[in-house]
C-alpha positions in Angstrom: 0.1 0.0 0.0 1.5 3.4 -0.9 1.9 5.9 2.0 1.0 9.3 0.1 1.5 12.6 2.5 -2.2 14.1 2.9 -0.5 17.4 2.4 0.2 16.3 -1.3 -3.5 16.1 -2.2 -5.2 18.6 -3.0 -7.8 18.6 0.2 -9.4 21.5 1.6 -7.5 23.5 4.3 -10.0 22.4 6.9 -9.9 18.8 6.2 -6.1 19.0 6.3 -6.0 20.5 9.4 -8.7 18.2 11.0 -6.6 15.1 9.9 -3.1 16.6 10.9 -4.4 17.8 14.2 -5.3 14.6 15.0 -2.1 12.8 13.8 -3.0 11.6 10.7 0.0 12.8 8.2 -0.2 9.8 5.7 -3.3 7.7 3.6 -1.8 4.4 4.9 -2.3 5.2 8.3 -6.3 6.8 7.9 -6.6 3.7 5.2 -5.6 1.3 8.3 -8.0 3.7 10.9 -10.9 2.9 8.8 -10.4 -0.7 8.0 -11.1 -1.2 11.8 -14.6 0.5 10.7 -15.8 3.9 10.2 -16.3 3.6 13.9 -13.1 3.3 14.7 -11.8 6.5 12.7 -14.4 8.8 13.7 -13.3 8.0 17.2 -10.0 8.8 16.3 -11.1 11.6 14.4 -13.3 13.0 17.4 -16.2 13.3 14.7 -19.4 11.7 14.1 -20.3 9.1 11.7 -21.4 11.6 9.0 -18.6 13.9 8.9 -16.2 11.1 9.4 -17.8 9.3 6.2 -17.9 12.8 4.6 -14.1 13.4 5.3 -12.8 10.3 4.1 -15.0 10.5 0.8 -12.9 13.7 0.1 -9.5 12.0 1.0 -10.3 9.1 -1.4 -12.0 10.9 -4.1 -9.0 12.9 -4.3 -6.7 9.8 -4.1 -8.6 8.2 -7.0 -8.4 11.6 -9.5 -4.4 12.2 -8.8 -3.0 8.4 -8.6 -0.6 8.2 -12.0 -1.9 6.0 -14.7 0.2 4.8 -17.0 -0.6 3.9 -20.5 1.3 3.1 -23.8 1.9 5.3 -26.8 0.0 2.5 -28.7 -3.1 2.8 -26.8 -2.7 6.5 -26.5 -2.6 6.8 -30.3 -5.7 4.4 -30.6 -7.6 6.5 -28.2 -7.0 9.7 -30.2 -8.0 7.7 -33.6 -11.1 6.2 -32.3 -11.8 9.7 -30.3 -14.3 10.0 -27.7 -16.8 11.7 -29.4 -17.9 15.8 -28.9 -20.5 17.9 -27.6 -21.9 19.5 -30.8 -22.3 23.1 -30.4 -25.2 23.6 -33.5 -22.9 26.5 -34.6 -21.5 24.8 -37.9 -18.5 26.7 -37.9 -17.7 27.0 -34.3 -18.1 23.2 -34.7 -15.6 23.1 -37.3 -13.2 25.4 -35.1 -13.3 23.0 -32.5 -12.9 19.4 -34.2 -16.7 18.7 -34.2 -17.6 20.5 -30.9 -16.2 20.5 -27.1 -14.1 17.6 -26.9 -14.7 15.0 -23.9 -12.1 13.9 -21.8 -10.4 17.4 -22.1 -10.5 20.5 -19.6 -12.1 23.3 -21.8 -11.6 26.8 -20.6 -14.3 29.8 -22.2 -13.3 33.1 -21.4 -14.3 36.6 -22.3 -15.1 40.2 -21.1 -18.6 41.0 -19.9 -21.6 40.5 -22.2 -20.2 38.0 -24.6 -22.5 35.2 -23.5 -19.9 33.0 -21.5 -23.1 32.1 -19.1 -25.1 31.3 -22.3 -22.7 28.7 -23.7 -22.4 26.9 -20.6 -26.3 26.4 -20.5 -26.2 25.9 -24.6 -24.0 22.9 -24.3 -25.3 21.8 -20.7 -28.7 21.5 -22.9 -27.0 19.9 -25.7 -24.8 17.5 -23.7 -28.6 15.8 -23.6 -28.5 15.4 -27.3 -29.2 11.3 -27.9 -26.6 9.4 -29.6 -29.2 9.0 -32.6 -29.0 12.5 -33.7 -25.2 12.7 -33.2 -25.0 13.7 -29.4 -23.4 12.1 -26.2 -27.1 11.5 -24.6 -25.5 12.4 -21.2 -26.3 14.5 -18.1 -24.5 17.7 -17.0 -23.4 18.8 -13.7 -23.3 22.8 -13.5 -21.9 24.6 -10.9 -23.0 28.2 -10.6 -20.7 30.2 -8.5 -22.1 33.7 -9.5 -25.8 32.8 -9.4 -26.2 33.4 -13.6 -27.9 30.3 -14.3 -31.4 30.5 -15.5 -34.1 27.6 -15.9 -35.9 29.6 -17.6 -33.3 30.3 -20.4 -32.5 26.8 -20.3 -36.1 25.6 -20.8 -35.9 28.0 -23.8 -32.7 26.6 -25.4 -33.9 22.8 -24.2 -37.4 23.8 -26.2 -35.7 25.0 -29.4 -33.3 21.9 -29.6 -36.0 19.6 -29.4 -38.3 21.7 -32.2 -34.9 21.7 -34.9 -34.9 17.9 -34.4 -38.5 17.2 -34.9 -38.0 19.5 -37.8 -35.2 18.1 -39.1 -37.0 14.5 -38.8 -39.8 16.0 -40.6 -37.8 17.0 -43.7 -36.2 13.3 -44.0 -39.7 11.7 -43.5 -41.2 13.9 -46.5 -38.2 12.9 -48.8 -38.9 9.3 -47.7 -35.8 8.9 -46.0 -35.6 6.1 -43.0 -36.4 8.3 -39.6 -34.4 7.7 -36.3 -36.8 6.9 -33.3 -37.2 9.9 -30.9 -36.2 8.8 -27.5 -39.8 9.1 -25.0 -37.3 11.0 -22.5 -36.2 14.0 -25.1 -38.5 16.5 -24.4 -37.5 20.0 -22.4 -38.9 19.1 -18.9 -36.6 16.0 -19.1 -33.8 17.8 -20.6 -33.6 20.0 -17.6 -33.9 17.0 -15.1 -30.6 15.5 -16.3 -28.9 19.4 -15.3 -27.9 19.1 -12.1 -27.1 22.6 -10.6 -24.9 23.0 -7.6 -25.5 27.1 -6.6 -21.8 27.4 -4.3 -21.5 30.8 -2.5 -17.5 30.9 -1.1 -14.9 29.6 -2.5 -14.5 26.6 0.6 -18.1 25.4 -0.5 -16.9 25.6 -4.6 -13.5 23.4 -3.2 -16.2 20.8 -1.3 -18.3 20.4 -4.6 -15.7 19.8 -7.0 -14.2 16.9 -5.1 -17.4 15.6 -4.5 -17.7 14.7 -8.2 -15.8 11.8 -9.0 -18.4 9.7 -6.6 -21.4 11.7 -7.9 -20.3 10.6 -11.6 -20.0 6.8 -10.4 -23.7 6.9 -8.4 -25.1 8.7 -12.3 -22.8 5.9 -14.1 -24.7 2.8 -11.9 -27.9 4.0 -12.2 -27.9 4.2 -16.1 -27.7 8.0 -16.7 -24.1 9.0 -16.4 -22.9 12.7 -16.8 -20.8 13.9 -19.8 -20.1 17.3 -19.2 -19.5 19.2 -16.1 -19.5 23.3 -16.3 -18.1 25.6 -13.9 -19.2 29.1 -14.0 -17.4 30.8 -13.5 -13.7 29.5 -12.2 -12.6 32.8 -11.2 -15.7 34.4 -9.3 -14.7 33.2 -5.7 -11.0 33.8 -6.0 -11.4 37.3 -7.1 -13.8 37.7 -4.8 -11.3 37.0 -1.8 -10.9 40.4 0.8 -7.6 41.5 -0.3 -5.7 40.5 3.8 -7.0 36.8 2.8 -4.5 33.9 2.3 -3.2 35.0 -1.2 -0.7 32.0 -1.5 -3.2 29.4 0.2 -5.9 30.7 -2.3 -3.5 30.3 -5.6 -2.2 26.6 -4.5 -6.1 25.8 -4.0 -6.5 27.1 -7.1 -3.7 25.0 -8.8 -4.7 21.8 -7.1 -8.4 22.5 -8.5 -7.2 22.9 -12.1 -5.1 19.7 -11.8 -8.0 17.7 -10.4 -10.5 19.0 -12.8 -7.9 17.7 -15.6 -7.4 14.6 -14.3 -11.4 13.9 -13.9 -11.9 14.7 -17.4 -9.2 12.6 -18.6 -9.9 9.8 -16.3 -14.0 9.7 -16.5 -13.8 10.8 -20.5 -15.8 13.5 -20.0 -15.9 17.1 -20.9 -15.3 19.9 -18.5 -15.6 23.7 -19.1 -14.4 26.3 -17.2 -16.4 29.8 -17.5 -13.7 32.4 -16.9 -13.4 35.9 -16.8 -11.1 38.7 -18.2 -8.3 40.8 -16.2 -6.1 43.5 -17.1 -2.4 42.6 -17.6 0.4 45.9 -17.6 2.5 44.8 -20.8 4.8 48.0 -20.6 5.0 50.9 -18.2 2.1 52.6 -20.2 0.4 49.7 -22.0 -1.9 46.9 -20.8 -4.2 44.3 -22.7 -7.1 42.0 -21.5 -6.6 38.6 -20.5 -8.1 35.3 -19.0 -8.2 36.0 -15.4 -6.3 32.7 -13.0 -2.8 33.7 -14.5 -0.1 31.3 -15.8 -0.6 28.3 -13.9 -4.2 28.0 -14.7 -3.6 28.8 -18.3 -1.2 25.7 -18.6 -3.5 23.2 -16.8 -6.3 24.2 -19.7 -6.4 21.6 -22.1 -8.0 24.0 -25.0 -8.7 27.6 -24.4 -11.3 29.6 -26.3 -11.7 33.5 -26.3 -15.4 35.2 -26.8 -15.1 38.8 -28.2 -17.9 41.5 -29.9 -16.9 44.6 -31.9 -16.6 48.0 -30.3 -20.0 48.9 -32.6 -22.5 45.8 -31.9 -25.0 46.6 -34.2 -25.5 43.0 -35.4 -25.3 41.4 -32.3 -22.6 39.0 -33.9 -19.6 37.6 -31.6 -16.6 35.8 -32.2 -15.1 32.7 -30.7 -11.2 32.0 -31.2 -9.6 29.2 -30.4 -6.5 30.3 -28.9 -5.2 27.3 -27.4 -5.1 23.5 -28.6 -2.7 20.6 -28.7 -4.2 19.1 -31.8 -6.3 21.8 -33.6 -5.3 24.9 -35.6 -6.0 28.3 -34.2 -9.1 30.0 -35.9 -12.0 32.0 -35.1 -16.1 31.8 -35.9 -18.9 33.7 -35.5 -22.2 33.2 -33.3 -25.3 34.9 -32.2 -27.1 35.0 -28.8 -30.8 34.4 -30.1 -33.7 33.6 -28.3 -33.5 29.9 -29.3 -30.2 29.8 -28.1 -26.5 30.4 -29.3 -26.6 30.2 -33.1 -23.6 30.2 -35.8 -23.5 32.9 -38.6 -21.9 32.4 -41.9 -18.8 33.7 -41.1 -15.3 31.4 -40.0 -11.7 32.8 -40.2 -9.5 29.6 -39.8 -6.0 30.1 -39.8 -3.6 28.3 -42.4 -0.7 27.6 -39.9 0.5 24.0 -38.2 -1.4 22.7 -36.1 -0.2 23.9 -32.6 1.8 21.8 -30.4 1.2 21.7 -26.7 4.0 23.6 -24.4 
């Protein structure tokens, strides 16, 4: 049994403090105590059974998502060839730009200034993830971690209604042409689409950390229930981190954020799900007088994300057209495509600008 120092795991500071206060510094001694029964561990921690179970589940979750798993290069190549699918966006040029949509098994960041539709994208993807396999979807549920209180069930219902109407219209066109129709699943209706979107409203950084580290258990439960989660959206990643008071533990919060980034990357890769982190923009000074807008959370976070997408809009926003730009990907060329925010949801426009350069390499 490997003994991993608890301080090396991305645990909440309060959890680590509780364990170390009672003399637990490694995973081996914690596991050995638990093997004698949860009641025995509870007595050693001076906690009740419910608190002890939650604490042990957090440690176990961190262990399962951070333990290294080796694969041969041949296995990795086979996985890349077969692919894990994508969550389509219903914006044709955006899907082309992204190689089919939001990739499964990766951490994707969507960043942009206020007003470009970041939350709209999060909700649209949550709805799109419910699309049945027979219509090119991934037929999964979504976990939506709402840190800002911006999730709108009414807006999601509008998007779900439009999605169902879009699929039904396509089926009618094929029927008129005498083509064979794919059966429409009984559950594919606006209300049942929303039933597969699980929303966590988190009000502070500690709650955000707790919810994220509880996800592996939730994903396992939904998988066993036959309704697997295929998408996790965090909207937004930076909100509580940036809202902390200036005199708070900046180093500790930065360490926690770095751990969360690694955790989400591993969760996506090991579970084969798409993880989308919405991010805000911040001002970065480039010279003594010049500055530019960049995604928040710094370089460590930027290196952790697999794919980075920037949303923008022109200064004179007269027609409602916004631009989605792919700026970081280990497998795709950079480029951009336009989209609009309509009553029916996020929809594409006939404009795309994909670069002719070589595929970008991960650095």
